[in-house]
Jmol script that loads the backbone (N, CA, C; Angstrom):
load data "model"
ATOM      1  N   UNK A   1      -5.329 -12.602  -1.651  1.00  0.00           N
ATOM      2  CA  UNK A   1      -5.569 -11.335  -2.302  1.00  0.00           C
ATOM      3  C   UNK A   1      -4.444 -11.107  -3.308  1.00  0.00           C
ATOM      4  N   UNK A   2      -4.820 -10.800  -4.540  1.00  0.00           N
ATOM      5  CA  UNK A   2      -3.802 -10.555  -5.558  1.00  0.00           C
ATOM      6  C   UNK A   2      -3.221  -9.166  -5.389  1.00  0.00           C
ATOM      7  N   UNK A   3      -2.095  -8.935  -6.037  1.00  0.00           N
ATOM      8  CA  UNK A   3      -1.467  -7.623  -6.008  1.00  0.00           C
ATOM      9  C   UNK A   3      -2.445  -6.566  -6.503  1.00  0.00           C
ATOM     10  N   UNK A   4      -3.090  -6.821  -7.641  1.00  0.00           N
ATOM     11  CA  UNK A   4      -3.985  -5.829  -8.227  1.00  0.00           C
ATOM     12  C   UNK A   4      -5.171  -5.529  -7.312  1.00  0.00           C
ATOM     13  N   UNK A   5      -5.692  -6.564  -6.643  1.00  0.00           N
ATOM     14  CA  UNK A   5      -6.805  -6.339  -5.715  1.00  0.00           C
ATOM     15  C   UNK A   5      -6.360  -5.464  -4.548  1.00  0.00           C
ATOM     16  N   UNK A   6      -5.187  -5.726  -4.002  1.00  0.00           N
ATOM     17  CA  UNK A   6      -4.695  -4.921  -2.887  1.00  0.00           C
ATOM     18  C   UNK A   6      -4.393  -3.488  -3.325  1.00  0.00           C
ATOM     19  N   UNK A   7      -3.745  -3.348  -4.462  1.00  0.00           N
ATOM     20  CA  UNK A   7      -3.339  -2.026  -4.946  1.00  0.00           C
ATOM     21  C   UNK A   7      -4.546  -1.121  -5.165  1.00  0.00           C
ATOM     22  N   UNK A   8      -5.647  -1.682  -5.616  1.00  0.00           N
ATOM     23  CA  UNK A   8      -6.815  -0.861  -5.935  1.00  0.00           C
ATOM     24  C   UNK A   8      -7.968  -1.041  -4.958  1.00  0.00           C
ATOM     25  N   UNK A   9      -7.667  -1.525  -3.758  1.00  0.00           N
ATOM     26  CA  UNK A   9      -8.674  -1.602  -2.703  1.00  0.00           C
ATOM     27  C   UNK A   9      -8.991  -0.197  -2.206  1.00  0.00           C
ATOM     28  N   UNK A  10     -10.269   0.071  -2.052  1.00  0.00           N
ATOM     29  CA  UNK A  10     -10.686   1.376  -1.540  1.00  0.00           C
ATOM     30  C   UNK A  10     -11.193   1.267  -0.106  1.00  0.00           C
ATOM     31  N   UNK A  11     -11.291   0.053   0.389  1.00  0.00           N
ATOM     32  CA  UNK A  11     -11.733  -0.156   1.756  1.00  0.00           C
ATOM     33  C   UNK A  11     -11.947  -1.632   2.021  1.00  0.00           C
ATOM     34  N   UNK A  12     -12.347  -1.912   3.244  1.00  0.00           N
ATOM     35  CA  UNK A  12     -12.554  -3.294   3.666  1.00  0.00           C
ATOM     36  C   UNK A  12     -13.836  -3.379   4.471  1.00  0.00           C
ATOM     37  N   UNK A  13     -14.517  -4.503   4.346  1.00  0.00           N
ATOM     38  CA  UNK A  13     -15.725  -4.759   5.120  1.00  0.00           C
ATOM     39  C   UNK A  13     -15.645  -6.194   5.608  1.00  0.00           C
ATOM     40  N   UNK A  14     -15.271  -6.360   6.851  1.00  0.00           N
ATOM     41  CA  UNK A  14     -15.092  -7.706   7.393  1.00  0.00           C
ATOM     42  C   UNK A  14     -13.982  -8.433   6.658  1.00  0.00           C
ATOM     43  N   UNK A  15     -14.336  -9.566   6.044  1.00  0.00           N
ATOM     44  CA  UNK A  15     -13.346 -10.376   5.325  1.00  0.00           C
ATOM     45  C   UNK A  15     -13.279 -10.028   3.834  1.00  0.00           C
ATOM     46  N   UNK A  16     -13.957  -8.940   3.442  1.00  0.00           N
ATOM     47  CA  UNK A  16     -14.022  -8.561   2.028  1.00  0.00           C
ATOM     48  C   UNK A  16     -13.246  -7.271   1.764  1.00  0.00           C
ATOM     49  N   UNK A  17     -12.565  -7.257   0.629  1.00  0.00           N
ATOM     50  CA  UNK A  17     -11.909  -6.040   0.150  1.00  0.00           C
ATOM     51  C   UNK A  17     -12.804  -5.422  -0.917  1.00  0.00           C
ATOM     52  N   UNK A  18     -13.018  -4.122  -0.838  1.00  0.00           N
ATOM     53  CA  UNK A  18     -13.780  -3.396  -1.845  1.00  0.00           C
ATOM     54  C   UNK A  18     -12.756  -2.852  -2.835  1.00  0.00           C
ATOM     55  N   UNK A  19     -12.862  -3.261  -4.106  1.00  0.00           N
ATOM     56  CA  UNK A  19     -11.850  -2.939  -5.116  1.00  0.00           C
ATOM     57  C   UNK A  19     -12.450  -2.069  -6.207  1.00  0.00           C
ATOM     58  N   UNK A  20     -11.709  -1.035  -6.593  1.00  0.00           N
ATOM     59  CA  UNK A  20     -12.100  -0.162  -7.696  1.00  0.00           C
ATOM     60  C   UNK A  20     -11.810  -0.892  -9.008  1.00  0.00           C
ATOM     61  N   UNK A  21     -12.844  -1.476  -9.585  1.00  0.00           N
ATOM     62  CA  UNK A  21     -12.694  -2.308 -10.779  1.00  0.00           C
ATOM     63  C   UNK A  21     -12.176  -1.507 -11.972  1.00  0.00           C
ATOM     64  N   UNK A  22     -12.648  -0.300 -12.141  1.00  0.00           N
ATOM     65  CA  UNK A  22     -12.230   0.530 -13.268  1.00  0.00           C
ATOM     66  C   UNK A  22     -10.738   0.848 -13.208  1.00  0.00           C
ATOM     67  N   UNK A  23     -10.271   1.287 -12.038  1.00  0.00           N
ATOM     68  CA  UNK A  23      -8.843   1.602 -11.869  1.00  0.00           C
ATOM     69  C   UNK A  23      -7.997   0.344 -12.017  1.00  0.00           C
ATOM     70  N   UNK A  24      -8.473  -0.766 -11.483  1.00  0.00           N
ATOM     71  CA  UNK A  24      -7.738  -2.034 -11.585  1.00  0.00           C
ATOM     72  C   UNK A  24      -7.564  -2.424 -13.048  1.00  0.00           C
ATOM     73  N   UNK A  25      -8.639  -2.310 -13.828  1.00  0.00           N
ATOM     74  CA  UNK A  25      -8.561  -2.660 -15.245  1.00  0.00           C
ATOM     75  C   UNK A  25      -7.646  -1.707 -16.021  1.00  0.00           C
ATOM     76  N   UNK A  26      -7.675  -0.441 -15.670  1.00  0.00           N
ATOM     77  CA  UNK A  26      -6.899   0.566 -16.403  1.00  0.00           C
ATOM     78  C   UNK A  26      -5.420   0.574 -16.019  1.00  0.00           C
ATOM     79  N   UNK A  27      -5.129   0.420 -14.729  1.00  0.00           N
ATOM     80  CA  UNK A  27      -3.758   0.593 -14.240  1.00  0.00           C
ATOM     81  C   UNK A  27      -3.143  -0.654 -13.605  1.00  0.00           C
ATOM     82  N   UNK A  28      -3.863  -1.760 -13.571  1.00  0.00           N
ATOM     83  CA  UNK A  28      -3.438  -2.945 -12.837  1.00  0.00           C
ATOM     84  C   UNK A  28      -2.104  -3.537 -13.232  1.00  0.00           C
ATOM     85  N   UNK A  29      -1.684  -3.363 -14.458  1.00  0.00           N
ATOM     86  CA  UNK A  29      -0.428  -3.969 -14.926  1.00  0.00           C
ATOM     87  C   UNK A  29       0.785  -3.044 -14.784  1.00  0.00           C
ATOM     88  N   UNK A  30       0.564  -1.825 -14.297  1.00  0.00           N
ATOM     89  CA  UNK A  30       1.683  -0.888 -14.147  1.00  0.00           C
ATOM     90  C   UNK A  30       2.562  -1.271 -12.960  1.00  0.00           C
ATOM     91  N   UNK A  31       3.831  -0.967 -13.067  1.00  0.00           N
ATOM     92  CA  UNK A  31       4.774  -1.221 -11.977  1.00  0.00           C
ATOM     93  C   UNK A  31       4.586  -0.169 -10.879  1.00  0.00           C
ATOM     94  N   UNK A  32       5.231  -0.388  -9.773  1.00  0.00           N
ATOM     95  CA  UNK A  32       5.185   0.563  -8.665  1.00  0.00           C
ATOM     96  C   UNK A  32       5.634   1.945  -9.119  1.00  0.00           C
ATOM     97  N   UNK A  33       6.748   2.005  -9.810  1.00  0.00           N
ATOM     98  CA  UNK A  33       7.283   3.287 -10.279  1.00  0.00           C
ATOM     99  C   UNK A  33       6.338   3.954 -11.275  1.00  0.00           C
ATOM    100  N   UNK A  34       5.770   3.175 -12.178  1.00  0.00           N
ATOM    101  CA  UNK A  34       4.843   3.739 -13.167  1.00  0.00           C
ATOM    102  C   UNK A  34       3.598   4.303 -12.486  1.00  0.00           C
ATOM    103  N   UNK A  35       3.104   3.624 -11.467  1.00  0.00           N
ATOM    104  CA  UNK A  35       1.956   4.136 -10.721  1.00  0.00           C
ATOM    105  C   UNK A  35       2.302   5.469 -10.052  1.00  0.00           C
ATOM    106  N   UNK A  36       3.471   5.528  -9.415  1.00  0.00           N
ATOM    107  CA  UNK A  36       3.886   6.766  -8.750  1.00  0.00           C
ATOM    108  C   UNK A  36       4.072   7.895  -9.755  1.00  0.00           C
ATOM    109  N   UNK A  37       4.663   7.591 -10.904  1.00  0.00           N
ATOM    110  CA  UNK A  37       4.877   8.619 -11.924  1.00  0.00           C
ATOM    111  C   UNK A  37       3.566   9.146 -12.487  1.00  0.00           C
ATOM    112  N   UNK A  38       2.505   8.352 -12.447  1.00  0.00           N
ATOM    113  CA  UNK A  38       1.183   8.796 -12.886  1.00  0.00           C
ATOM    114  C   UNK A  38       0.442   9.544 -11.779  1.00  0.00           C
ATOM    115  N   UNK A  39       1.056   9.655 -10.612  1.00  0.00           N
ATOM    116  CA  UNK A  39       0.434  10.355  -9.496  1.00  0.00           C
ATOM    117  C   UNK A  39      -0.495   9.486  -8.672  1.00  0.00           C
ATOM    118  N   UNK A  40      -0.481   8.189  -8.889  1.00  0.00           N
ATOM    119  CA  UNK A  40      -1.313   7.253  -8.134  1.00  0.00           C
ATOM    120  C   UNK A  40      -0.518   6.757  -6.927  1.00  0.00           C
ATOM    121  N   UNK A  41      -0.282   7.652  -5.984  1.00  0.00           N
ATOM    122  CA  UNK A  41       0.647   7.385  -4.891  1.00  0.00           C
ATOM    123  C   UNK A  41       0.150   6.315  -3.921  1.00  0.00           C
ATOM    124  N   UNK A  42      -1.134   6.305  -3.616  1.00  0.00           N
ATOM    125  CA  UNK A  42      -1.647   5.272  -2.720  1.00  0.00           C
ATOM    126  C   UNK A  42      -1.491   3.900  -3.379  1.00  0.00           C
ATOM    127  N   UNK A  43      -1.850   3.807  -4.648  1.00  0.00           N
ATOM    128  CA  UNK A  43      -1.705   2.541  -5.377  1.00  0.00           C
ATOM    129  C   UNK A  43      -0.232   2.131  -5.451  1.00  0.00           C
ATOM    130  N   UNK A  44       0.642   3.093  -5.697  1.00  0.00           N
ATOM    131  CA  UNK A  44       2.076   2.801  -5.776  1.00  0.00           C
ATOM    132  C   UNK A  44       2.608   2.296  -4.434  1.00  0.00           C
ATOM    133  N   UNK A  45       2.181   2.932  -3.351  1.00  0.00           N
ATOM    134  CA  UNK A  45       2.622   2.487  -2.031  1.00  0.00           C
ATOM    135  C   UNK A  45       2.108   1.080  -1.741  1.00  0.00           C
ATOM    136  N   UNK A  46       0.863   0.814  -2.090  1.00  0.00           N
ATOM    137  CA  UNK A  46       0.311  -0.532  -1.902  1.00  0.00           C
ATOM    138  C   UNK A  46       1.104  -1.558  -2.704  1.00  0.00           C
ATOM    139  N   UNK A  47       1.470  -1.202  -3.917  1.00  0.00           N
ATOM    140  CA  UNK A  47       2.257  -2.094  -4.762  1.00  0.00           C
ATOM    141  C   UNK A  47       3.601  -2.407  -4.105  1.00  0.00           C
ATOM    142  N   UNK A  48       4.253  -1.386  -3.582  1.00  0.00           N
ATOM    143  CA  UNK A  48       5.540  -1.580  -2.912  1.00  0.00           C
ATOM    144  C   UNK A  48       5.393  -2.447  -1.668  1.00  0.00           C
ATOM    145  N   UNK A  49       4.340  -2.217  -0.899  1.00  0.00           N
ATOM    146  CA  UNK A  49       4.112  -3.009   0.306  1.00  0.00           C
ATOM    147  C   UNK A  49       3.800  -4.455  -0.051  1.00  0.00           C
ATOM    148  N   UNK A  50       3.035  -4.672  -1.096  1.00  0.00           N
ATOM    149  CA  UNK A  50       2.708  -6.037  -1.527  1.00  0.00           C
ATOM    150  C   UNK A  50       3.978  -6.781  -1.935  1.00  0.00           C
ATOM    151  N   UNK A  51       4.877  -6.057  -2.614  1.00  0.00           N
ATOM    152  CA  UNK A  51       6.147  -6.668  -3.033  1.00  0.00           C
ATOM    153  C   UNK A  51       7.104  -6.864  -1.857  1.00  0.00           C
ATOM    154  N   UNK A  52       6.831  -6.183  -0.755  1.00  0.00           N
ATOM    155  CA  UNK A  52       7.721  -6.274   0.402  1.00  0.00           C
ATOM    156  C   UNK A  52       9.048  -5.584   0.164  1.00  0.00           C
ATOM    157  N   UNK A  53       9.044  -4.557  -0.695  1.00  0.00           N
ATOM    158  CA  UNK A  53      10.282  -3.906  -1.108  1.00  0.00           C
ATOM    159  C   UNK A  53      10.463  -2.546  -0.441  1.00  0.00           C
ATOM    160  N   UNK A  54      11.431  -2.471   0.453  1.00  0.00           N
ATOM    161  CA  UNK A  54      11.774  -1.195   1.084  1.00  0.00           C
ATOM    162  C   UNK A  54      12.278  -0.202   0.036  1.00  0.00           C
ATOM    163  N   UNK A  55      13.013  -0.707  -0.949  1.00  0.00           N
ATOM    164  CA  UNK A  55      13.538   0.148  -2.016  1.00  0.00           C
ATOM    165  C   UNK A  55      12.392   0.804  -2.791  1.00  0.00           C
ATOM    166  N   UNK A  56      11.380   0.024  -3.148  1.00  0.00           N
ATOM    167  CA  UNK A  56      10.230   0.581  -3.870  1.00  0.00           C
ATOM    168  C   UNK A  56       9.472   1.575  -2.999  1.00  0.00           C
ATOM    169  N   UNK A  57       9.350   1.275  -1.711  1.00  0.00           N
ATOM    170  CA  UNK A  57       8.654   2.178  -0.796  1.00  0.00           C
ATOM    171  C   UNK A  57       9.400   3.505  -0.697  1.00  0.00           C
ATOM    172  N   UNK A  58      10.725   3.459  -0.622  1.00  0.00           N
ATOM    173  CA  UNK A  58      11.523   4.694  -0.601  1.00  0.00           C
ATOM    174  C   UNK A  58      11.376   5.448  -1.917  1.00  0.00           C
ATOM    175  N   UNK A  59      11.335   4.734  -3.017  1.00  0.00           N
ATOM    176  CA  UNK A  59      11.183   5.353  -4.328  1.00  0.00           C
ATOM    177  C   UNK A  59       9.850   6.097  -4.432  1.00  0.00           C
ATOM    178  N   UNK A  60       8.779   5.476  -3.952  1.00  0.00           N
ATOM    179  CA  UNK A  60       7.466   6.133  -3.966  1.00  0.00           C
ATOM    180  C   UNK A  60       7.519   7.416  -3.141  1.00  0.00           C
ATOM    181  N   UNK A  61       8.159   7.347  -1.986  1.00  0.00           N
ATOM    182  CA  UNK A  61       8.290   8.520  -1.115  1.00  0.00           C
ATOM    183  C   UNK A  61       9.065   9.629  -1.820  1.00  0.00           C
ATOM    184  N   UNK A  62      10.159   9.278  -2.486  1.00  0.00           N
ATOM    185  CA  UNK A  62      10.965  10.275  -3.205  1.00  0.00           C
ATOM    186  C   UNK A  62      10.184  10.914  -4.355  1.00  0.00           C
ATOM    187  N   UNK A  63       9.465  10.102  -5.112  1.00  0.00           N
ATOM    188  CA  UNK A  63       8.674  10.640  -6.225  1.00  0.00           C
ATOM    189  C   UNK A  63       7.574  11.548  -5.679  1.00  0.00           C
ATOM    190  N   UNK A  64       6.926  11.123  -4.592  1.00  0.00           N
ATOM    191  CA  UNK A  64       5.895  11.944  -3.962  1.00  0.00           C
ATOM    192  C   UNK A  64       6.463  13.300  -3.544  1.00  0.00           C
ATOM    193  N   UNK A  65       7.603  13.276  -2.875  1.00  0.00           N
ATOM    194  CA  UNK A  65       8.225  14.528  -2.426  1.00  0.00           C
ATOM    195  C   UNK A  65       8.580  15.433  -3.601  1.00  0.00           C
ATOM    196  N   UNK A  66       9.093  14.860  -4.685  1.00  0.00           N
ATOM    197  CA  UNK A  66       9.495  15.688  -5.828  1.00  0.00           C
ATOM    198  C   UNK A  66       8.288  16.283  -6.545  1.00  0.00           C
ATOM    199  N   UNK A  67       7.194  15.568  -6.581  1.00  0.00           N
ATOM    200  CA  UNK A  67       5.997  16.048  -7.278  1.00  0.00           C
ATOM    201  C   UNK A  67       5.187  17.025  -6.448  1.00  0.00           C
ATOM    202  N   UNK A  68       5.225  16.873  -5.149  1.00  0.00           N
ATOM    203  CA  UNK A  68       4.383  17.676  -4.268  1.00  0.00           C
ATOM    204  C   UNK A  68       5.157  18.696  -3.459  1.00  0.00           C
ATOM    205  N   UNK A  69       6.444  18.776  -3.728  1.00  0.00           N
ATOM    206  CA  UNK A  69       7.308  19.684  -2.980  1.00  0.00           C
ATOM    207  C   UNK A  69       7.064  19.525  -1.476  1.00  0.00           C
ATOM    208  N   UNK A  70       6.862  18.285  -1.111  1.00  0.00           N
ATOM    209  CA  UNK A  70       6.610  17.945   0.283  1.00  0.00           C
ATOM    210  C   UNK A  70       7.906  17.459   0.919  1.00  0.00           C
ATOM    211  N   UNK A  71       7.828  17.222   2.182  1.00  0.00           N
ATOM    212  CA  UNK A  71       8.985  16.710   2.893  1.00  0.00           C
ATOM    213  C   UNK A  71       8.551  15.533   3.764  1.00  0.00           C
ATOM    214  N   UNK A  72       8.068  14.484   3.100  1.00  0.00           N
ATOM    215  CA  UNK A  72       7.755  13.256   3.819  1.00  0.00           C
ATOM    216  C   UNK A  72       9.095  12.600   4.094  1.00  0.00           C
ATOM    217  N   UNK A  73       9.459  12.515   5.345  1.00  0.00           N
ATOM    218  CA  UNK A  73      10.826  12.146   5.706  1.00  0.00           C
ATOM    219  C   UNK A  73      11.162  10.667   5.566  1.00  0.00           C
ATOM    220  N   UNK A  74      10.156   9.800   5.681  1.00  0.00           N
ATOM    221  CA  UNK A  74      10.470   8.366   5.664  1.00  0.00           C
ATOM    222  C   UNK A  74       9.312   7.577   5.065  1.00  0.00           C
ATOM    223  N   UNK A  75       9.582   6.345   4.675  1.00  0.00           N
ATOM    224  CA  UNK A  75       8.489   5.478   4.216  1.00  0.00           C
ATOM    225  C   UNK A  75       7.401   5.309   5.285  1.00  0.00           C
ATOM    226  N   UNK A  76       7.778   5.298   6.554  1.00  0.00           N
ATOM    227  CA  UNK A  76       6.778   5.188   7.632  1.00  0.00           C
ATOM    228  C   UNK A  76       5.856   6.400   7.638  1.00  0.00           C
ATOM    229  N   UNK A  77       6.425   7.593   7.400  1.00  0.00           N
ATOM    230  CA  UNK A  77       5.601   8.798   7.302  1.00  0.00           C
ATOM    231  C   UNK A  77       4.649   8.708   6.109  1.00  0.00           C
ATOM    232  N   UNK A  78       5.138   8.133   5.012  1.00  0.00           N
ATOM    233  CA  UNK A  78       4.316   7.972   3.812  1.00  0.00           C
ATOM    234  C   UNK A  78       3.149   7.024   4.103  1.00  0.00           C
ATOM    235  N   UNK A  79       3.412   5.961   4.824  1.00  0.00           N
ATOM    236  CA  UNK A  79       2.358   5.015   5.196  1.00  0.00           C
ATOM    237  C   UNK A  79       1.288   5.717   6.036  1.00  0.00           C
ATOM    238  N   UNK A  80       1.724   6.528   6.999  1.00  0.00           N
ATOM    239  CA  UNK A  80       0.765   7.259   7.839  1.00  0.00           C
ATOM    240  C   UNK A  80      -0.016   8.272   7.010  1.00  0.00           C
ATOM    241  N   UNK A  81       0.660   8.966   6.121  1.00  0.00           N
ATOM    242  CA  UNK A  81       0.011   9.975   5.278  1.00  0.00           C
ATOM    243  C   UNK A  81      -1.104   9.360   4.435  1.00  0.00           C
ATOM    244  N   UNK A  82      -0.843   8.188   3.841  1.00  0.00           N
ATOM    245  CA  UNK A  82      -1.806   7.563   2.940  1.00  0.00           C
ATOM    246  C   UNK A  82      -2.694   6.524   3.617  1.00  0.00           C
ATOM    247  N   UNK A  83      -2.425   6.222   4.880  1.00  0.00           N
ATOM    248  CA  UNK A  83      -3.270   5.295   5.627  1.00  0.00           C
ATOM    249  C   UNK A  83      -3.160   3.847   5.189  1.00  0.00           C
ATOM    250  N   UNK A  84      -1.993   3.459   4.723  1.00  0.00           N
ATOM    251  CA  UNK A  84      -1.765   2.083   4.272  1.00  0.00           C
ATOM    252  C   UNK A  84      -0.547   1.546   5.021  1.00  0.00           C
ATOM    253  N   UNK A  85      -0.724   0.379   5.665  1.00  0.00           N
ATOM    254  CA  UNK A  85       0.366  -0.139   6.488  1.00  0.00           C
ATOM    255  C   UNK A  85       0.816  -1.531   6.102  1.00  0.00           C
ATOM    256  N   UNK A  86       0.015  -2.249   5.342  1.00  0.00           N
ATOM    257  CA  UNK A  86       0.391  -3.593   4.941  1.00  0.00           C
ATOM    258  C   UNK A  86      -0.792  -4.338   4.345  1.00  0.00           C
ATOM    259  N   UNK A  87      -0.501  -5.508   3.843  1.00  0.00           N
ATOM    260  CA  UNK A  87      -1.522  -6.347   3.222  1.00  0.00           C
ATOM    261  C   UNK A  87      -2.293  -7.053   4.339  1.00  0.00           C
ATOM    262  N   UNK A  88      -3.618  -6.889   4.387  1.00  0.00           N
ATOM    263  CA  UNK A  88      -4.401  -7.563   5.428  1.00  0.00           C
ATOM    264  C   UNK A  88      -4.354  -9.076   5.257  1.00  0.00           C
ATOM    265  N   UNK A  89      -4.311  -9.788   6.369  1.00  0.00           N
ATOM    266  CA  UNK A  89      -4.205 -11.249   6.345  1.00  0.00           C
ATOM    267  C   UNK A  89      -5.553 -11.947   6.171  1.00  0.00           C
ATOM    268  N   UNK A  90      -6.624 -11.341   6.640  1.00  0.00           N
ATOM    269  CA  UNK A  90      -7.892 -12.033   6.763  1.00  0.00           C
ATOM    270  C   UNK A  90      -8.845 -11.844   5.587  1.00  0.00           C
ATOM    271  N   UNK A  91      -8.396 -11.290   4.482  1.00  0.00           N
ATOM    272  CA  UNK A  91      -9.294 -11.026   3.347  1.00  0.00           C
ATOM    273  C   UNK A  91      -9.455 -12.304   2.503  1.00  0.00           C
ATOM    274  N   UNK A  92     -10.702 -12.746   2.377  1.00  0.00           N
ATOM    275  CA  UNK A  92     -10.977 -13.950   1.594  1.00  0.00           C
ATOM    276  C   UNK A  92     -11.978 -13.695   0.479  1.00  0.00           C
ATOM    277  N   UNK A  93     -12.492 -12.469   0.402  1.00  0.00           N
ATOM    278  CA  UNK A  93     -13.509 -12.142  -0.593  1.00  0.00           C
ATOM    279  C   UNK A  93     -13.181 -10.794  -1.212  1.00  0.00           C
ATOM    280  N   UNK A  94     -13.445 -10.668  -2.509  1.00  0.00           N
ATOM    281  CA  UNK A  94     -13.233  -9.403  -3.236  1.00  0.00           C
ATOM    282  C   UNK A  94     -14.576  -8.931  -3.771  1.00  0.00           C
ATOM    283  N   UNK A  95     -14.886  -7.671  -3.494  1.00  0.00           N
ATOM    284  CA  UNK A  95     -16.090  -7.042  -4.063  1.00  0.00           C
ATOM    285  C   UNK A  95     -15.612  -5.945  -4.992  1.00  0.00           C
ATOM    286  N   UNK A  96     -15.809  -6.153  -6.297  1.00  0.00           N
ATOM    287  CA  UNK A  96     -15.377  -5.173  -7.298  1.00  0.00           C
ATOM    288  C   UNK A  96     -16.537  -4.233  -7.603  1.00  0.00           C
ATOM    289  N   UNK A  97     -16.290  -2.946  -7.451  1.00  0.00           N
ATOM    290  CA  UNK A  97     -17.335  -1.956  -7.745  1.00  0.00           C
ATOM    291  C   UNK A  97     -16.899  -1.027  -8.864  1.00  0.00           C
TER     292      UNK A  97
END
end "model"
wireframe off; spacefill off
backbone 0.3
color backbone group
């Protein structure tokens, strides 16, 4: 699964990832920080998780808190809030919609 496919996945069905083709085409080349600054927090968190970067994950959390006047205390809380925990291992097919 490529970074862009993971970042713009909207769900999974068995071994297939369902990917938002329009968002992928429009925002796929943006960095983690650029995604967060555009308010695409789920995509930004996915980008950080794909990179395996704790620093990027903390950055997404900080940007989220500053924009939403929220108090998400940790990257783990951010993962729970957005329902994203990591890159799935078993995905072998991409369905772009």
